C-alpha positions, 0 to 999 in steps of 0.5 A: 500500500502506498504511504509515501514515495517522496523519500529521497535516498541519502548516504550520510546519517545525521547525528545530534550532538548532546549538550552538557551531560544530558545529551539524550533529552529532547529539549537539548537535542532540539536546541542543537538542531535549531542551531543549524540552517534550514537547508542543513536541517532539511537534509538531515531530516531527509537522511533520517527518513531514508534510513528509517529513523523517523523519531529523529526525522520528526524532531528535526522536521518539527524544528523546521516547521516551527522555526521556518514556517514560510521557508523554501521547503515548508509544504514538503516539511509538513508532508514529511512530518505527517508521515514521520509522526505516523511512523513513530506512533504519534497519531494525534500529532499526525492528525493535527498536522494534516488538518493544518495542512489541509486548512492552509493549503486546500489547493496544494498539488499534494493535498490528496496525500494529506487526505489519504494519510488522515485515513491511514492514521485513523485506521491505525488508531483503530488497529486491533492490538489484542487480536493482532498480537495476542490472538484475542478477538476484540471486534466489539470495541468502538469502531468510531475511528474506523468510521472516520477513516472510511469517511477520509478515504471516501472524501479522497476518492470523491474529491480526487478520483484520479489520485494515485492514492485512490486505488489504495483508499478503495482497498482500505475501505473494503477492509473497514467495511468488514471491520464495521460489519464485524462490530455489528455482528458482535453487538447482535450476538450480545443481544442474543445472549441477553435474549433481545431477539428483535434487536439482534435480528435488526442488527443482522438485517443492518449488515445485510443491507449495508455490508452485503459485500463483506464476510459477515453476511452469513453470520448475519443471516444465521442470527436472523434465523435464530432470532425469528425462531425465538420470536415465532416469526415463522414466515420471516424465519423460512424466508431468511433460511432460504436465502441462507441455504441458497448462498451458503449451502455448507453452513453448519447452521443448516445441519 
């Protein structure tokens, strides 16, 4: 997936010289960085990005952004800073920089990249750490950041349909739709456990109507059949069962 293709490959890696006996402190590093000129600073930042040292790059770029807000590289500095914040795990700073860039440069040639990175960053905020690292399914967690990411990508495609990031955005939207559908199924199953069968059936129907191209259609149909059975809604149950049998004949639910 495209994240950034403007990182120039450099050879020399910049090293920040500490002040006094506390060379590792961010304040002293920032002071040392700020003593350089804008061209040298930007060269150092690009070199740090090229070798994957995004923590150093974000610090250097932040100094440039605050000290030279109207410098010769100001726009590219902000775009690089967005990417560096994302890579170093500072999504709040990335989003703030994105929003500022879009607000001040709505017609910039690379504003589509800012929209794209907003979606990517919101997806990261919604990343399922427990499921990915520990194998624990947490599809029931609040999907608000996924919804924001979906809107970010939708806005990108709507405003810039020919953007080089549009295809990637569409693929991510499909992933998000599965995430949102999984959340609805998790809520429906919760309602089933609470014997709130009408609410469970409604959640299942919502998945069918809004996420028909996701992997959650089958469990949605199964929940609807079970709910209608509990509610003695025979006709709805049989109609849903036929749909399930037609589309998922191997469903264990039919055995």
